[in-house]
C-alpha positions in Angstrom: -13.0 7.5 -21.0 -13.4 3.8 -21.3 -16.8 2.2 -20.5 -15.5 0.2 -17.4 -13.8 3.2 -15.9 -16.9 5.3 -16.3 -19.0 2.6 -14.7 -16.6 2.2 -11.7 -16.4 6.0 -11.2 -20.2 6.1 -11.2 -20.3 3.3 -8.7 -18.0 5.2 -6.3 -20.3 8.2 -6.6 -23.5 6.2 -6.2 -22.4 4.2 -3.2 -20.6 7.1 -1.6 -17.6 5.1 -0.7 -14.3 3.8 -2.1 -12.0 5.1 -4.7 -11.2 4.2 -8.3 -7.6 4.2 -9.6 -6.3 3.6 -13.1 -3.2 1.5 -13.0 -0.5 0.7 -15.6 -0.5 -2.9 -16.6 3.3 -3.0 -17.2 5.0 -2.9 -13.9 3.6 -1.0 -10.9 6.5 -1.0 -8.5 6.6 -4.8 -8.4 3.1 -4.9 -7.0 0.9 -5.3 -10.1 1.5 -6.9 -13.5 -0.7 -8.0 -16.3 0.4 -10.4 -18.9 -1.1 -8.3 -21.7 0.5 -5.1 -20.4 -2.8 -3.4 -20.7 -3.8 -0.7 -18.2 -6.5 -1.7 -15.7 -8.5 -0.1 -12.9 -9.1 -0.8 -9.2 -12.1 -0.1 -7.1 -10.8 0.0 -3.5 -13.0 0.2 -0.4 -11.0 0.0 2.8 -13.7 0.5 5.5 -15.2 -2.7 6.7 -18.5 -1.0 7.5 -18.7 0.4 3.9 -18.2 -3.1 2.6 -20.8 -4.7 4.8 -23.3 -1.9 4.8 -23.0 -0.7 1.2 -21.0 -3.0 -1.2 -22.4 -6.4 -0.2 -26.1 -5.3 -0.1 -25.7 -3.6 -3.5 -24.2 -6.8 -5.1 -26.8 -9.0 -3.4 -29.5 -6.8 -4.9 -27.8 -6.4 -8.3 -25.6 -9.5 -8.9 -22.8 -9.4 -11.5 -23.5 -11.1 -14.8 -21.2 -13.1 -17.0 -17.6 -13.9 -16.1 -17.3 -11.1 -13.5 -20.0 -12.8 -11.3 -17.2 -14.9 -9.8 -15.6 -11.8 -8.2 -18.3 -11.2 -5.6 -18.2 -14.4 -3.6 -14.6 -13.8 -2.2 -15.7 -10.4 -1.1 -18.7 -11.9 0.8 -16.5 -14.6 2.4 -13.9 -12.0 3.4 -16.5 -9.7 5.0 -18.1 -12.6 6.9 -14.7 -13.6 8.3 -14.2 -10.1 9.6 -17.4 -10.1 11.6 
């Protein structure tokens, strides 16, 4: 198992919410496509209360590092718009 997939599955277990899916990077029913054609993963949380009560506090306490740090702000903005 790749390192990122293991990390995301551990995050699902630790937070007790969401699901992790492995996707094909080629063509996923016209919905997803990556230029490289490499497979990728998705961490999906569909309950607003899980996002506001678990995901956001987690990433506020443990911010992402490197390039991926730019992923969290849209999540925070989206959750604030819902409330």
